[in-house]
Backbone as JSON, one array per atom type, in Angstrom:
{
  "sequence": "XXXXXXXXXXXXXXXXXXXXXXXXXXXXXXXXXXXXXXXXXXXXXXXXXXXXXXXXXXXXXXXXXXXXXXXXXXXXXXXXXXXXXXXXXXXXXXXXXXXXXXX",
  "N": [[68.05, 82.24, 195.16], [66.89, 84.31, 193.86], [64.77, 85.11, 195.46], [66.16, 86.18, 197.61], [67.34, 88.41, 196.4], [65.08, 89.93, 195.82], [64.13, 90.4, 198.4], [66.23, 91.92, 199.41], [66.08, 94.21, 197.79], [63.58, 95.12, 198.59], [64.08, 95.7, 201.29], [65.97, 97.72, 201.02], [64.47, 99.68, 199.75], [62.32, 100.2, 201.56], [63.6, 100.64, 203.98], [63.08, 99.75, 206.51], [63.6, 98.31, 209.71], [62.54, 95.84, 210.24], [62.29, 94.64, 207.69], [64.98, 94.49, 206.96], [65.92, 92.73, 208.93], [64.48, 90.4, 208.28], [65.46, 89.89, 205.7], [68.19, 89.44, 206.32], [67.94, 87.16, 207.93], [66.89, 85.26, 206.08], [68.98, 85.23, 204.19], [71.14, 84.27, 205.76], [70.09, 81.79, 206.46], [69.95, 80.49, 203.96], [72.67, 80.44, 203.31], [73.74, 78.86, 205.41], [72.37, 76.49, 204.91], [73.48, 75.76, 202.46], [76.13, 75.28, 203.29], [75.7, 73.08, 205.01], [74.74, 71.22, 203.15], [76.96, 70.87, 201.46], [78.78, 69.81, 203.3], [77.48, 67.38, 203.97], [77.52, 66.12, 201.45], [80.31, 65.81, 200.99], [81.05, 64.21, 203.19], [79.57, 61.84, 202.76], [80.62, 61.13, 200.27], [83.32, 60.69, 200.9], [83.04, 58.52, 202.65], [82.02, 56.58, 200.9], [84.18, 56.24, 199.16], [86.26, 55.32, 200.7], [87.69, 52.94, 200.56], [88.87, 53.0, 198.12], [91.68, 54.14, 197.0], [92.52, 55.96, 194.89], [90.16, 57.37, 194.16], [89.53, 58.39, 196.65], [91.65, 60.18, 197.16], [91.2, 62.01, 195.12], [88.82, 63.13, 196.02], [89.7, 64.27, 198.42], [91.44, 66.22, 197.45], [89.59, 67.75, 196.1], [88.12, 68.73, 198.24], [90.04, 70.08, 199.78], [91.62, 72.15, 198.12], [94.75, 72.84, 196.5], [97.65, 74.68, 195.54], [99.96, 73.57, 193.24], [103.2, 73.04, 194.27], [105.97, 74.72, 193.09], [108.75, 73.48, 193.15], [112.13, 73.34, 192.99], [114.92, 71.44, 193.24], [117.71, 72.76, 194.84], [120.16, 71.74, 194.93], [122.02, 68.82, 193.99], [123.35, 67.24, 195.58], [123.86, 65.74, 198.77], [124.64, 66.08, 202.18], [125.92, 63.54, 203.94], [126.65, 62.35, 206.92], [129.93, 63.16, 207.1], [130.49, 63.54, 204.49], [129.86, 64.58, 201.08], [127.27, 63.44, 199.02], [126.18, 62.28, 195.88], [124.97, 60.23, 194.64], [121.98, 58.78, 193.73], [120.79, 56.43, 194.68], [122.16, 55.9, 197.08], [121.44, 58.17, 198.52], [118.64, 57.79, 198.7], [118.59, 55.46, 200.22], [119.64, 56.39, 202.63], [117.65, 58.19, 203.35], [115.61, 56.36, 203.83], [116.65, 55.08, 206.05], [116.59, 57.17, 207.85], [113.87, 57.86, 207.95], [112.07, 55.54, 209.09], [110.01, 52.73, 208.0], [106.44, 52.48, 208.61], [105.04, 50.42, 211.18]],
  "CA": [[68.73, 83.51, 195.19], [65.95, 85.31, 193.37], [64.03, 85.62, 196.61], [67.08, 87.03, 198.38], [67.48, 89.68, 195.69], [63.84, 90.69, 196.01], [64.09, 90.85, 199.79], [67.22, 92.99, 199.54], [65.52, 95.41, 197.16], [62.49, 95.6, 199.44], [64.68, 96.29, 202.49], [66.62, 98.97, 200.63], [63.44, 100.67, 199.46], [61.52, 100.56, 202.73], [64.52, 101.04, 205.05], [62.52, 99.33, 207.79], [64.44, 97.33, 210.4], [61.86, 94.54, 210.11], [62.65, 94.09, 206.38], [66.4, 94.14, 207.01], [66.05, 91.52, 209.75], [63.97, 89.26, 207.52], [66.43, 89.64, 204.64], [69.38, 88.84, 206.94], [67.6, 85.81, 208.36], [66.78, 84.41, 204.89], [70.32, 85.11, 203.61], [71.91, 83.38, 206.61], [69.51, 80.46, 206.36], [70.39, 79.91, 202.69], [74.11, 80.19, 203.41], [73.94, 77.71, 206.29], [71.86, 75.3, 204.21], [74.5, 75.41, 201.48], [77.25, 74.69, 204.03], [75.27, 71.75, 205.46], [74.65, 70.34, 201.99], [78.33, 70.53, 201.05], [79.34, 68.92, 204.31], [76.86, 66.06, 203.8], [78.03, 65.56, 200.2], [81.69, 65.38, 201.15], [81.11, 63.1, 204.15], [79.11, 60.62, 202.11], [81.57, 60.76, 199.2], [84.5, 60.11, 201.54], [82.68, 57.19, 203.16], [81.88, 55.67, 199.76], [85.47, 56.02, 198.51], [87.32, 55.08, 201.68], [88.47, 51.76, 200.19], [89.43, 53.22, 196.78], [92.64, 55.23, 197.22], [92.52, 56.98, 193.84], [88.96, 58.2, 194.31], [89.62, 59.07, 197.93], [92.54, 61.33, 197.04], [90.52, 63.01, 194.29], [87.86, 63.82, 196.88], [90.45, 65.1, 199.37], [91.91, 67.38, 196.71], [88.42, 68.6, 195.83], [87.74, 69.39, 199.49], [91.14, 70.95, 200.19], [92.43, 72.44, 196.94], [96.06, 73.41, 196.76], [98.43, 75.03, 194.36], [101.13, 72.73, 193.15], [104.42, 73.77, 194.61], [107.0, 74.68, 192.06], [109.97, 73.34, 193.92], [113.24, 72.79, 192.22], [116.02, 71.19, 194.16], [118.81, 73.69, 194.6], [121.4, 70.97, 194.84], [121.83, 67.39, 193.74], [124.19, 66.53, 196.54], [123.45, 65.8, 200.16], [125.7, 65.8, 203.12], [125.6, 62.39, 204.78], [127.8, 62.26, 207.8], [130.88, 64.24, 206.8], [130.8, 63.57, 203.06], [128.82, 64.95, 200.13], [126.89, 62.29, 198.21], [125.3, 62.64, 194.76], [124.38, 58.99, 194.13], [120.56, 58.78, 194.1], [120.49, 55.22, 195.45], [122.69, 56.11, 198.43], [120.6, 59.19, 199.15], [117.35, 57.2, 199.05], [118.8, 54.52, 201.33], [119.81, 57.18, 203.84], [116.31, 58.67, 203.71], [114.88, 55.22, 204.4], [117.17, 54.86, 207.41], [116.16, 58.29, 208.69], [112.42, 57.75, 208.09], [111.76, 54.11, 209.02], [108.62, 52.45, 207.6], [105.49, 52.27, 209.69], [104.83, 48.98, 211.47]],
  "C": [[67.83, 84.64, 194.7], [65.19, 85.95, 194.52], [64.9, 86.55, 197.44], [67.24, 88.39, 197.73], [66.24, 90.56, 195.89], [63.74, 91.23, 197.43], [65.08, 91.99, 200.04], [66.68, 94.3, 198.96], [64.41, 96.01, 198.03], [63.04, 96.28, 200.69], [65.34, 97.62, 202.18], [65.6, 100.07, 200.37], [62.72, 101.15, 200.71], [62.37, 101.11, 203.88], [63.96, 100.74, 206.44], [63.41, 98.25, 208.4], [63.86, 95.92, 210.26], [62.24, 93.88, 208.78], [64.12, 93.68, 206.35], [66.63, 92.86, 207.82], [65.6, 90.27, 208.98], [64.93, 88.89, 206.39], [67.67, 88.94, 205.2], [69.12, 87.4, 207.36], [67.54, 84.86, 207.17], [68.15, 84.17, 204.26], [71.16, 84.12, 204.42], [71.4, 81.95, 206.55], [69.99, 79.77, 205.08], [71.88, 79.57, 202.73], [74.41, 78.97, 204.27], [73.45, 76.41, 205.65], [72.87, 74.83, 203.16], [75.69, 74.75, 202.15], [76.91, 73.27, 204.49], [75.22, 70.77, 204.3], [76.03, 69.92, 201.5], [78.96, 69.55, 202.02], [78.79, 67.5, 204.15], [77.39, 65.37, 202.55], [79.44, 65.02, 200.38], [81.81, 64.21, 202.13], [80.67, 61.8, 203.49], [80.06, 60.17, 201.01], [82.83, 60.14, 199.79], [84.22, 58.71, 202.08], [82.59, 56.18, 202.02], [83.23, 55.3, 199.15], [86.59, 55.65, 199.47], [88.19, 53.87, 201.34], [89.08, 51.87, 198.79], [90.39, 54.41, 196.87], [92.63, 56.33, 196.16], [91.34, 57.93, 193.98], [88.99, 59.0, 195.6], [90.5, 60.31, 197.82], [91.95, 62.4, 196.13], [89.53, 63.82, 195.12], [88.59, 64.74, 197.86], [90.95, 66.36, 198.68], [90.76, 68.32, 196.37], [88.01, 69.38, 197.08], [88.78, 70.44, 199.88], [92.03, 71.25, 198.99], [93.77, 73.07, 197.32], [96.7, 73.8, 195.44], [99.66, 74.14, 194.37], [102.37, 73.57, 193.43], [105.43, 73.62, 193.48], [108.34, 74.68, 192.78], [111.02, 72.71, 193.04], [114.4, 72.63, 193.19], [117.19, 72.11, 193.81], [120.13, 72.95, 194.45], [121.09, 69.51, 194.59], [122.72, 66.57, 194.65], [123.65, 66.75, 197.94], [124.64, 65.46, 201.04], [125.24, 64.67, 204.04], [126.83, 62.14, 205.64], [128.7, 63.45, 207.53], [131.19, 64.35, 205.31], [129.6, 63.97, 202.22], [128.56, 63.78, 199.2], [125.96, 62.76, 197.11], [124.64, 61.41, 194.15], [122.94, 58.88, 194.64], [120.21, 57.58, 194.97], [120.97, 55.38, 196.9], [121.84, 57.12, 199.19], [119.26, 58.59, 199.58], [117.48, 56.2, 200.19], [118.95, 55.27, 202.65], [118.48, 57.78, 204.3], [115.51, 57.56, 204.37], [115.36, 54.9, 205.81], [116.65, 55.95, 208.35], [114.68, 58.25, 208.96], [112.05, 56.27, 207.98], [110.3, 53.87, 208.62], [107.73, 52.24, 208.81], [105.29, 50.8, 209.93], [103.56, 48.45, 210.88]]
}
């Protein structure tokens, strides 16, 4: 980054198109190299951790950060058929019927 700063100062002082082009080329090269390095790091880390679910999910979260959703259920009852149900076991059984397990 030191070199980029020096090239920027030189381009600002000289105001020559040649200096601006060289600065832009170096800046873009460094940026693209950083992107390639990150991509390589994440690909190799995912390949290494593909059989370790805990490590794999840590890597996925590192790659795709998210904000935890602050979701609070507005109701503790669900309408199943024509009746309201508040029993957690009944609700979970109905969810399992609605979302069958994968084969």
